[in-house]
DOLUMLO-705537 format. One record per residue (C-alpha): residue in three letters; y, z, x; residue number from 1. Coordinates in Angstrom, 1 decimal, always signed. Each point is the difference from the previous one (the first is absolute). Last residue first. Layout:
N
ATOM   residu    north       up     east   num
ATOM      ALA        Y        Z        X   NUM
...
***
This chain:
362
ATOM   residu    north       up     east   num
ATOM      ALA   +103.5   +129.5    +81.8   362
ATOM      LEU     +0.9     +1.1     +3.5   361
ATOM      GLN     +2.0     -3.2     +0.4   360
ATOM      GLN     +2.5     +1.5     -2.5   359
ATOM      VAL     +0.9     +2.5     +2.6   358
ATOM      LEU     +1.3     -2.7     +2.3   357
ATOM      ARG     +1.8     -1.8     -2.6   356
ATOM      LEU     +1.8     +3.3     -1.1   355
ATOM      ALA     +0.9     +0.8     +3.7   354
ATOM      TYR     +1.5     -3.5     +0.3   353
ATOM      ASP     +2.0     +0.4     -3.1   352
ATOM      LEU     +1.3     +3.6     +1.2   351
ATOM      THR     +0.8     -1.3     +3.4   350
ATOM      GLU     +1.9     -3.0     -1.6   349
ATOM      GLU     +2.1     +2.7     -2.2   348
ATOM      VAL     +0.7     +1.9     +3.2   347
ATOM      GLN     +1.0     -3.3     +1.7   346
ATOM      SER     +2.4     -0.7     -3.1   345
ATOM      TRP     +1.4     +3.4     +0.4   344
ATOM      ASP     +1.3     -0.8     +3.7   343
ATOM      VAL     +0.8     +3.5     +1.3   342
ATOM      GLY     +2.6     +0.9     +2.6   341
ATOM      GLU     +2.6     +0.7     -2.8   340
ATOM      ALA     -2.2     +2.8     -1.4   339
ATOM      GLN     +0.3     +1.9     +3.4   338
ATOM      ASP     -2.1     +0.3     +3.1   337
ATOM      THR     +3.3     -0.3     +2.0   336
ATOM      PRO     -0.5     +3.5     +1.0   335
ATOM      TRP     -2.9     -0.9     +2.3   334
ATOM      HIS     -3.7     +0.7     -0.4   333
ATOM      TRP     -0.8     -3.6     +0.0   332
ATOM      ASN     +3.1     -2.0     -1.0   331
ATOM      PRO     -2.4     -3.1     -0.5   330
ATOM      PRO     -3.8     +0.8     +0.8   329
ATOM      LEU     -0.6     -1.4     +3.3   328
ATOM      GLY     -2.0     -2.9     +1.6   327
ATOM      ASN     +3.0     -2.5     +0.2   326
ATOM      GLU     +0.7     +0.7     -3.9   325
ATOM      LEU     -3.0     +2.0     -1.7   324
ATOM      ARG     -1.2     +0.2     -3.6   323
ATOM      ILE     -3.1     +2.3     -0.5   322
ATOM      LEU     -3.2     +0.1     -2.2   321
ATOM      THR     -2.7     +2.4     +1.1   320
ATOM      LEU     -3.9     -0.3     -0.6   319
ATOM      CYS     -2.7     +2.4     -0.1   318
ATOM      PRO     -3.8     +0.5     -0.4   317
ATOM      ILE     -0.9     +3.6     +0.7   316
ATOM      GLY     -1.6     +0.2     +3.5   315
ATOM      ARG     +1.2     +3.7     +0.6   314
ATOM      ALA     +2.7     -0.8     +2.5   313
ATOM      ALA     +1.2     -2.8     -2.4   312
ATOM      PHE     +0.6     +2.6     -2.8   311
ATOM      PRO     +1.9     +2.4     +2.5   310
ATOM      ARG     +2.0     -2.8     +1.3   309
ATOM      THR     +0.8     -1.8     -3.5   308
ATOM      ASP     +3.3     +1.9     -0.3   307
ATOM      PHE     +1.2     -2.1     +2.8   306
ATOM      PHE     +0.4     +0.2     +3.7   305
ATOM      ALA     +2.5     -1.2     +2.4   304
ATOM      LEU     +0.4     -3.3     +2.1   303
ATOM      ARG     -3.6     -0.8     +0.3   302
ATOM      TYR     -0.5     -2.2     -3.0   301
ATOM      GLU     -2.6     -2.8     +0.6   300
ATOM      LEU     +1.6     -2.6     -2.4   299
ATOM      PRO     -1.3     -2.6     -2.4   298
ATOM      ARG     +2.3     -2.5     -1.7   297
ATOM      ALA     +1.2     +0.0     -3.8   296
ATOM      GLY     +0.4     -2.4     -2.6   295
ATOM      PRO     -3.1     -2.0     -0.5   294
ATOM      LEU     -3.2     +2.0     -1.0   293
ATOM      ALA     -3.3     -0.3     +2.0   292
ATOM      ALA     +0.6     +2.5     +2.7   291
ATOM      ALA     +1.4     +2.4     -2.7   290
ATOM      ARG     -3.3     +0.0     -1.8   289
ATOM      GLU     -1.9     +0.9     +2.9   288
ATOM      ARG     +2.4     +2.9     +0.9   287
ATOM      LEU     -0.4     +1.1     -3.6   286
ATOM      THR     -3.5     -0.2     +0.1   285
ATOM      GLY     -0.8     +2.4     +2.9   284
ATOM      ARG     +1.1     +0.9     +3.4   283
ATOM      TYR     +3.0     +1.0     +1.8   282
ATOM      ALA     -0.2     +0.5     +3.9   281
ATOM      HIS     +1.1     +3.3     +1.3   280
ATOM      TYR     +1.6     +0.1     +3.4   279
ATOM      VAL     +0.6     +3.2     +1.9   278
ATOM      LEU     +3.2     +0.2     +1.8   277
ATOM      MET     +2.9     -1.4     -2.4   276
ATOM      GLY     -2.8     -1.0     -2.5   275
ATOM      GLU     -0.3     -2.4     -2.8   274
ATOM      GLY     -2.3     -2.8     -1.4   273
ATOM      VAL     +0.0     -3.2     -2.1   272
ATOM      ALA     +3.6     +0.4     -1.0   271
ATOM      TYR     +1.0     -2.3     -3.0   270
ATOM      PHE     +3.2     -1.8     +1.2   269
ATOM      LEU     +3.1     -1.0     -2.1   268
ATOM      GLU     +2.9     -1.5     +2.1   267
ATOM      GLY     +3.4     +1.9     -0.3   266
ATOM      LYS     +1.6     +2.2     -2.6   265
ATOM      GLY     -0.7     +2.7     -2.6   264
ATOM      VAL     -3.8     +0.6     +0.7   263
ATOM      ASN     +0.3     +3.1     +2.2   262
ATOM      ASP     -3.5     +1.6     -0.9   261
ATOM      ILE     -2.7     -0.8     -2.6   260
ATOM      ASN     -3.5     +1.5     +0.4   259
ATOM      LEU     -3.2     -1.7     -1.9   258
ATOM      VAL     -2.9     +2.3     +0.2   257
ATOM      LEU     -3.3     -1.2     -1.0   256
ATOM      ALA     -2.4     +2.9     -1.1   255
ATOM      ASN     -3.4     +0.2     +1.6   254
ATOM      PRO     +0.4     +3.4     +1.5   253
ATOM      PRO     +1.1     +1.4     -3.5   252
ATOM      ILE     +3.6     +1.3     -0.2   251
ATOM      ARG     +0.6     +3.4     -1.7   250
ATOM      GLY     -2.0     +1.6     +2.9   249
ATOM      SER     +3.1     +2.2     +0.8   248
ATOM      ARG     -0.2     -0.9     +3.8   247
ATOM      VAL     +1.2     -3.6     -0.8   246
ATOM      LEU     +2.9     +1.3     -2.1   245
ATOM      CYS     +1.2     +2.6     +2.5   244
ATOM      GLU     -0.1     -2.5     +3.0   243
ATOM      ALA     +2.0     -2.4     -2.2   242
ATOM      GLY     +2.4     +2.4     -0.6   241
ATOM      LYS     +0.2     +0.9     +3.5   240
ATOM      ALA     +0.5     -3.5     +1.5   239
ATOM      GLY     +1.3     +1.6     +3.2   238
ATOM      VAL     +3.7     +0.9     -0.5   237
ATOM      GLU     +1.2     -3.0     -1.7   236
ATOM      GLU     -2.7     +0.0     -2.7   235
ATOM      SER     +1.3     +3.3     -1.5   234
ATOM      GLY     -0.6     -0.9     -3.5   233
ATOM      THR     -2.6     -2.4     -1.5   232
ATOM      LEU     +0.4     -2.2     -3.2   231
ATOM      ALA     -3.7     -0.3     -1.0   230
ATOM      LEU     -0.6     -2.4     -2.9   229
ATOM      ILE     -3.8     +0.0     -0.8   228
ATOM      VAL     -1.5     -3.2     -1.7   227
ATOM      ARG     -3.5     +0.3     -1.7   226
ATOM      PHE     -1.7     -3.2     +0.3   225
ATOM      ASP     -2.9     -1.6     -1.8   224
ATOM      PRO     +2.2     -2.9     -1.4   223
ATOM      LEU     +3.5     +0.2     +1.4   222
ATOM      PRO     +2.3     +1.1     -2.9   221
ATOM      ASN     +3.0     -2.1     -1.2   220
ATOM      GLN     +2.6     +2.5     -1.5   219
ATOM      ALA     -1.2     +3.0     +2.4   218
ATOM      LEU     -0.3     -2.6     +2.7   217
ATOM      GLU     +3.7     -1.1     -0.4   216
ATOM      GLU     +1.1     +3.4     +0.2   215
ATOM      PHE     -1.9     +0.8     +3.1   214
ATOM      LEU     +1.4     -3.2     +1.7   213
ATOM      GLY     +3.6     +1.0     -0.9   212
ATOM      VAL     -0.5     +3.6     +1.1   211
ATOM      ALA     -1.5     -1.3     +3.5   210
ATOM      VAL     +2.8     -2.6     +0.2   209
ATOM      ALA     +2.7     +2.6     -0.7   208
ATOM      VAL     -1.5     +2.5     +2.3   207
ATOM      GLY     -0.2     -2.5     +2.9   206
ATOM      THR     +3.7     -0.9     -0.6   205
ATOM      ALA     +1.0     +3.7     +0.1   204
ATOM      ASN     -1.8     +0.3     +3.4   203
ATOM      ASP     +1.4     -0.8     +2.5   202
ATOM      ASN     +2.3     -2.6     -1.6   201
ATOM      ALA     +2.5     +2.2     -1.9   200
ATOM      GLY     -0.7     +2.8     +2.5   199
ATOM      ASN     +3.1     +2.0     +0.0   198
ATOM      VAL     -0.3     +1.4     +3.6   197
ATOM      TYR     -0.4     +3.5     +0.7   196
ATOM      PRO     +2.9     +1.3     +2.3   195
ATOM      GLU     +0.1     +0.6     +3.7   194
ATOM      ARG     +1.6     +3.0     +1.8   193
ATOM      LEU     -2.1     +3.2     +0.2   192
ATOM      GLU     -3.5     -1.7     +0.0   191
ATOM      ARG     +1.1     -2.9     +2.1   190
ATOM      LEU     +1.5     +2.2     +2.4   189
ATOM      THR     -3.3     +1.8     +0.5   188
ATOM      LEU     -1.7     -3.2     +0.5   187
ATOM      LEU     +2.4     -0.8     +2.9   186
ATOM      ALA     -0.8     +3.4     +1.6   185
ATOM      ALA     -3.7     -0.6     -0.4   184
ATOM      GLN     +0.4     -3.4     +1.8   183
ATOM      VAL     +2.0     +1.5     +2.6   182
ATOM      LEU     -2.9     +2.8     +0.7   181
ATOM      PHE     -2.4     -3.1     +0.0   180
ATOM      TYR     +1.7     -1.7     +2.7   179
ATOM      LEU     +0.3     +3.1     +2.2   178
ATOM      GLY     -3.7     +0.7     -0.4   177
ATOM      LEU     -0.7     -3.5     +1.1   176
ATOM      VAL     +2.2     +0.3     +3.1   175
ATOM      GLN     -1.5     +3.3     +0.9   174
ATOM      SER     -3.7     -1.0     -0.4   173
ATOM      VAL     +0.6     -3.1     +2.1   172
ATOM      TRP     +1.6     +2.2     +2.7   171
ATOM      PRO     -2.8     +2.5     +0.0   170
ATOM      LEU     -3.1     -2.3     -0.3   169
ATOM      LEU     -2.7     +1.7     -1.9   168
ATOM      ALA     +2.2     +0.3     -3.1   167
ATOM      GLY     -0.1     -4.0     +0.1   166
ATOM      PHE     -3.4     +0.1     -1.3   165
ATOM      PRO     +0.9     +2.0     -3.0   164
ATOM      LEU     +3.1     -2.1     -0.3   163
ATOM      ALA     -1.5     -3.4     -0.2   162
ATOM      THR     -0.8     +0.1     -3.7   161
ATOM      ALA     +3.8     +1.2     -0.9   160
ATOM      LEU     +1.4     -2.7     +2.4   159
ATOM      ALA     -2.0     -2.9     -1.7   158
ATOM      ALA     +0.6     +1.3     -3.4   157
ATOM      ASN     +3.7     +0.1     +0.7   156
ATOM      ALA     -0.1     -3.4     +1.6   155
ATOM      LEU     -1.9     -1.3     -3.1   154
ATOM      PHE     +2.6     +1.5     -2.4   153
ATOM      ASN     +3.0     -1.6     +1.9   152
ATOM      HIS     -1.7     -3.4     -0.1   151
ATOM      ARG     -0.8     +0.4     -3.6   150
ATOM      PHE     +3.9     +0.8     -0.7   149
ATOM      PHE     +1.2     -2.6     +2.1   148
ATOM      ARG     +1.3     -2.0     -3.0   147
ATOM      VAL     +1.6     +3.1     -1.3   146
ATOM      GLN     +2.5     +0.6     +2.8   145
ATOM      ARG     +2.9     -2.5     -1.0   144
ATOM      PRO     -0.6     +0.8     -3.8   143
ATOM      HIS     -0.1     +3.7     +0.7   142
ATOM      TYR     -3.5     +1.3     -1.0   141
ATOM      LEU     -0.4     +1.6     +3.5   140
ATOM      PHE     +3.3     +2.0     -0.8   139
ATOM      PHE     -1.8     +2.0     -2.6   138
ATOM      THR     +0.0     -0.2     -3.8   137
ATOM      LYS     -1.5     +2.6     -2.4   136
ATOM      ALA     -2.8     -1.2     -2.2   135
ATOM      THR     -0.3     -0.8     -3.6   134
ATOM      ASP     -2.4     +0.9     -2.9   133
ATOM      TYR     -1.4     -2.4     -2.7   132
ATOM      HIS     -3.3     -0.9     +1.5   131
ATOM      ALA     -2.0     -2.8     -1.5   130
ATOM      MET     -3.6     -0.4     -1.5   129
ATOM      LEU     -1.9     -2.0     -2.4   128
ATOM      VAL     -3.4     +1.3     -0.2   127
ATOM      LEU     -2.9     -2.3     -1.5   126
ATOM      THR     -3.0     +1.7     -1.1   125
ATOM      LYS     -3.4     -1.6     -1.2   124
ATOM      ARG     -2.5     +1.3     -2.8   123
ATOM      GLY     +2.5     -0.8     -2.6   122
ATOM      GLN     +3.0     +1.3     -2.0   121
ATOM      GLY     +3.7     -0.8     -0.2   120
ATOM      THR     +3.0     +2.0     +0.9   119
ATOM      GLN     +0.7     +2.9     +2.2   118
ATOM      ALA     +3.1     +2.0     +1.3   117
ATOM      LEU     +0.3     +2.1     +3.4   116
ATOM      LEU     +3.3     +1.3     +1.4   115
ATOM      ASN     -0.5     +1.5     +3.5   114
ATOM      GLN     +2.2     +3.2     +0.9   113
ATOM      SER     +1.9     +1.9     +2.5   112
ATOM      PRO     +0.4     +3.6     +0.7   111
ATOM      TYR     +1.0     +1.0     +3.5   110
ATOM      ARG     -1.9     +1.9     +2.6   109
ATOM      ASP     -2.2     -2.5     +1.8   108
ATOM      PHE     +1.7     +0.5     +3.4   107
ATOM      TRP     -1.4     +3.3     +1.2   106
ATOM      GLY     -3.4     -0.8     -1.9   105
ATOM      ARG     -0.6     -2.8     +2.0   104
ATOM      TRP     -0.1     +2.0     +3.5   103
ATOM      PRO     -3.7     -0.5     +0.5   102
ATOM      VAL     +0.1     -3.7     -0.1   101
ATOM      TRP     -2.2     -2.3     -2.2   100
ATOM      TRP     +0.2     -3.8     +0.5    99
ATOM      GLY     +2.4     -2.4     -1.6    98
ATOM      SER     +0.2     -2.5     +2.8    97
ATOM      PHE     +3.7     +0.3     +0.9    96
ATOM      HIS     +0.1     +3.7     +0.1    95
ATOM      ALA     -3.6     +0.3     +1.7    94
ATOM      TRP     +0.9     -2.1     +2.7    93
ATOM      PHE     +3.0     +2.0     +1.0    92
ATOM      GLY     -1.6     +3.4     -0.8    91
ATOM      TYR     -2.9     -1.0     +2.3    90
ATOM      THR     +2.6     -1.0     +2.8    89
ATOM      GLY     +1.8     +3.5     -0.5    88
ATOM      LEU     -3.4     +1.9     +0.3    87
ATOM      LEU     -0.7     -2.0     +3.2    86
ATOM      ALA     +3.3     +1.0     +1.3    85
ATOM      LEU     -0.9     +3.5     -0.5    84
ATOM      TRP     -3.4     -0.5     +1.7    83
ATOM      TRP     +1.7     -1.9     +3.0    82
ATOM      LEU     +2.2     +2.9     +0.8    81
ATOM      GLU     +2.7     -1.3     +2.5    80
ATOM      LEU     +2.5     +2.6     -1.3    79
ATOM      GLY     +2.6     -2.9     -0.6    78
ATOM      GLY     -2.6     -2.4     -1.3    77
ATOM      GLY     -1.9     +2.2     -2.3    76
ATOM      LEU     +3.3     +1.5     -1.2    75
ATOM      ALA     +1.4     -3.4     -0.8    74
ATOM      LEU     -2.9     -1.2     -1.9    73
ATOM      LEU     -0.4     +3.1     -1.9    72
ATOM      LEU     +3.6     -0.4     -0.6    71
ATOM      SER     -0.3     -3.4     -1.2    70
ATOM      ILE     -2.8     +0.9     -2.5    69
ATOM      LEU     +2.2     +2.7     -1.4    68
ATOM      ILE     +3.0     -2.2     -0.5    67
ATOM      LEU     -2.6     -2.6     -1.5    66
ATOM      GLU     -0.9     +2.6     -2.5    65
ATOM      PRO     +3.6     +0.8     -0.8    64
ATOM      GLY     +0.9     -3.7     -0.3    63
ATOM      TYR     -2.3     -1.2     -2.6    62
ATOM      SER     +2.2     +1.2     -2.8    61
ATOM      ARG     +0.1     +1.8     -3.0    60
ATOM      PRO     -3.4     +1.4     +0.6    59
ATOM      ALA     -2.9     +0.0     -2.5    58
ATOM      LYS     -1.7     +2.0     -2.8    57
ATOM      PHE     -1.9     -1.2     -2.8    56
ATOM      PRO     +0.3     -0.6     -3.7    55
ATOM      GLN     -1.6     -2.6     -2.2    54
ATOM      PHE     +2.1     -0.7     -3.0    53
ATOM      GLU     -1.7     -1.6     -3.0    52
ATOM      VAL     +1.5     -2.7     -2.1    51
ATOM      GLY     -1.4     -1.1     -3.4    50
ATOM      HIS     +1.4     -3.4     -0.7    49
ATOM      GLY     +2.5     -0.9     -2.9    48
ATOM      PRO     -1.1     -0.4     -3.5    47
ATOM      ILE     +0.2     -3.5     -1.8    46
ATOM      GLU     +2.8     -1.5     -2.0    45
ATOM      GLN     -0.8     -3.2     -1.9    44
ATOM      GLY     +1.7     -3.4     +1.1    43
ATOM      GLY     -3.1     -2.0     +0.5    42
ATOM      SER     +0.4     +0.1     +3.7    41
ATOM      ALA     -0.3     +3.8     +0.0    40
ATOM      LEU     +3.3     +1.9     -0.1    39
ATOM      ARG     +0.5     +3.3     +2.1    38
ATOM      PRO     -0.4     +3.7     -0.7    37
ATOM      ARG     +1.4     +1.9     +3.0    36
ATOM      GLU     -2.5     +1.9     +2.3    35
ATOM      LEU     +0.2     -2.5     +2.9    34
ATOM      TYR     +3.7     +0.2     +0.2    33
ATOM      ALA     +0.2     +3.9     -0.4    32
ATOM      LYS     -2.6     +0.4     +2.8    31
ATOM      LEU     +1.9     -2.4     +2.3    30
ATOM      LYS     +3.3     +1.9     -0.6    29
ATOM      ALA     -1.7     +3.4     +0.6    28
ATOM      ALA     -1.4     -1.4     +3.2    27
ATOM      ALA     +3.4     -1.0     +1.1    26
ATOM      LEU     +1.3     +3.3     -0.6    25
ATOM      ALA     -2.9     +1.8     +1.9    24
ATOM      GLU     +0.9     -2.5     +3.0    23
ATOM      GLN     +3.7     +1.2     -0.3    22
ATOM      ALA     -1.1     +3.6     +0.3    21
ATOM      THR     -1.5     -0.8     +3.3    20
ATOM      ALA     -3.8     -0.4     +0.8    19
ATOM      SER     +0.6     -3.5     +1.7    18
ATOM      GLY     +3.6     -1.1     -0.4    17
ATOM      ARG     +0.9     -1.9     -3.3    16
ATOM      HIS     +3.4     -1.1     +0.9    15
ATOM      PRO     +3.5     -0.1     -1.5    14
ATOM      LEU     -1.5     -0.8     -3.3    13
ATOM      ALA     +1.4     -3.1     -1.7    12
ATOM      CYS     -2.8     -1.9     +1.7    11
ATOM      LEU     -2.7     +1.6     -2.1    10
ATOM      GLU     +1.9     -0.7     -3.2     9
ATOM      GLU     +0.6     -3.7     +1.2     8
ATOM      TRP     -3.7     -0.3     +0.6     7
ATOM      LEU     -0.8     +1.3     -3.6     6
ATOM      GLN     +2.5     -2.4     -1.4     5
ATOM      ARG     -1.9     -2.9     +2.0     4
ATOM      VAL     -3.3     +1.4     -1.4     3
ATOM      ASP     +1.2     -0.7     -3.6     2
ATOM      MET     +1.5     +2.7     -2.3     1
***
């Protein structure tokens, strides 16, 4: 089985929703693929890769936490309690920046897992990372609305940040409180009605590229590098798998982390940093090599977050590859994110670029 067949197997699942039974089924398929015996270039059969499951707990959607945050803001505004509004403001910033919140345990309740495999030996570490879970849709991702996603987010951030001060002015406080009450209602409807998307592009394509690159490096090792494949769960609900991985201590602080996300269609970019609110610039050898390698353009990614967020926040060298159309991932978090929306030739081009990039490390 090649990586295209693996991608097709993932797409054959109805979805891979974070911390759901379908995500666990996808993890089992990925494990079986990596552990299978394979043929080396000389034709002899060699054993598959050992795969380790790294379990953790995560929510099945980001909606419940955002509902809580919206209600804190709504009550803080409606009751004109600046301290309660301030708690909601902190919750908003913490949710989109990966900070600690006291209510985390209320939502991180369902089993999820990372898959880890390793090849090669050496003093240096290269991590190939891609998330395999999928997200629920929302009306903000509708093709007519999604181009305004960043504007809507910044407006929400501004209102959430202003509310503790607005609580000192009764009419401002009441209006903003009503706004966040409506937002809580819309998010509740999302939880009750909206489905998980298939995720053929986001991020079955990234998984295919990461696995293909890992297998290439298993057959043609990078000198003095051990290579870790990290297929993460529950990225869509706050990079929970990546957070678990970085907290586990399995990744040395001087490792190079190459993340691959949404590479099925569009122009290829290498992100030089990320941050919806707090921006983290990437650093390190991968970014330097990408700048000198034709085939992708640099990008400051502020639309959403990647699995690199917890690594970049700790100063671990990162790089993310992504393809965009008009500044957006094609079919982003929408039911049209199906196999027919992926241009497989561009997935192969991404794999070729990624291989040329990591070969520069030698």
